[in-house]
N, C-alpha and C positions, 0 to 999 in steps of 0.2 A: 581584853579589848582587841579587836581585829582591825588592823590598819587597812586603809584603802589608798588608791592613787599611787604616787611614787613611793610611798612607805609600805606598800602592800608586800606581804611576806612571800616566801618561796612556795607555800602550798597553793594559795590562789593563783600565783603566776604559773605554776605547773599545770593546774587545772585548765586555765585559759589556753595555754600552749597546746595541750592535748587536743582540745576542741578545734583550735585553729588548724592543726595538722590534719585532723579528721575532715574538716571542711575542704581543705586543699585536695586531699586524696579522693574524697567522695565526688568532687566536681568532675573528676575524670570519668566517673561512671563505671569503673572497673571493680570497686570494692565497696562493701557495705559494712558499717560498723555499728555495734551495740555496746554501750558502756554501762557498767554496774558499779555501785558504790556501797561500802559498808564502813562502819566506824566503831571502834571498840576502845576500852580502856582497861588497864590492869591496875588494880588497887588492892592492897593487902593480899597480894598473890592470888586474886580472883579476877576473872575476866567478866566485864560488864558491857552490854550493848549501849552505846551512847545515842542510838537512834530509836530505841524502844522505851517509851515512857513507862510502861508497866514494869519493865525490868529494872529501871532506875530506882523504883520505889524499894526494891530489895536491897539496893546499895545502902540506903538510909538505915535500914534495920539490920545491916550486916548479914544479909541473907546469902544464899548460895550464888555463886557466879555461874557462867556458862561453862559447859564441858569442852575441853580441848581434846581432839582425837588425832591420832596419826593414821592416815589412810594413804597407802601406796607412797610412802616417803614424803607425804605432804601433810602438814598440820592444818586441821580445819576446826572451826568453832561451831558447835552445834547450836542451831536456832538463832544464829546471828542474822539480823535483818539485812537484806541486800536489796537495793533499789536500782531499777533501771533509770538511767539519766539521759536525757536527750540534749542537754546543753550544759555549758559551764555553770550557768546560773542554778540549774537543778542541783549539781554537786555542791556548789557554794552554799546553797540554802541548807543542805544536809550538814555540811561542815560547820556552819555557824550554829545550827541547832545543837550539834554534838558538843561544840566548845562550851556552850551554856550549861551543859550537863556534866562537865568534867569536875572532879574533886579538886578544889583549890583552897588555899589558906593564906592568910596574910602574916607577914612578919616584918622586921625592921628594914629588909632590903627590897621587898616586893609586896604590893597590895593583893596580888592574885597569883601566887606561886602555885604551879601545878603540883599536886601531890600524887598524881597517877601518871603512868605511861600510857600513851594512846597511839593508835595506829589507824590511819585512814587508808583503806584499800580501794584502789580503782582498777577494775578489770575491763579489758577491751576484747571483744570478739570481732575479728576481721574475717569476712567471708568474700572469697573471690566470686564475683557475679557469674562468670563463665564456668566455674567449677564449684557449685554450692557445697560439695562435700569437703572442700578445702577450707577449713576453718583454723585460724591461728588465734590462740588465746595468749594475751599478755597481761601482766599484773604489775602495777606500781604500788608499793606500800610505803607510805610516808609516816615515819615514826617520830613522835614528840616525847622525849624522855622527861621525867619529872625533874623538878629543880633539885640541884645537889649543892646548894649554897652551904658555906661553912657555918656550923652551928654557932660559933662564937660571934659571927657577924649578924646572924638572923635574930638573935635574942631568944631563940627557943631554948627552954630549959631541959627538954628531954630529947634523947637521941633515938628513942624507940621508933618514931615515925621515919627517921632517916634510915634506920636499919630495915624497916618494912619496905621502904621505897627501893632500896638496893636488892632485897630479896625478891621483889617483884620482877626484877630484870631476868631472873631465871625463868619465870613464867612466860615473859615476853619472848624469850629466846625461842 
């Protein structure tokens, strides 16, 4: 469940703040901004696109995840959907869509405990209107780690899933 209003979480608040700052800067007429968003999860040491419905079907069948590559000291995920977003509502819609696609399980402590790590990536391109070749790229990556509740408190009889969740941290790294 995603809270709204005064109980709204840090992710929605961050998204709204980004667009408020863009609005203030853009009103001066000196800079132009383009915002992009992608959302992935790491489950059982595999990377899955939370915004690609066809890719999520592979998750159910334990199919292959997306490939992670190192290019010029930067890790990239091949074929990860990236969307241009013109407003906070655009990103929030993608965020909510992705949350619905995350792997969750219930136990004694939580009805919807995340069983995967996820990362919402927001990229901003800022162009100086007077110098169009002057482009600054900024990236904010918001990471949600899977639940790590104590096995004795959750009532789960197996620790294999807990081990898999911790092993997936290496993939997320």
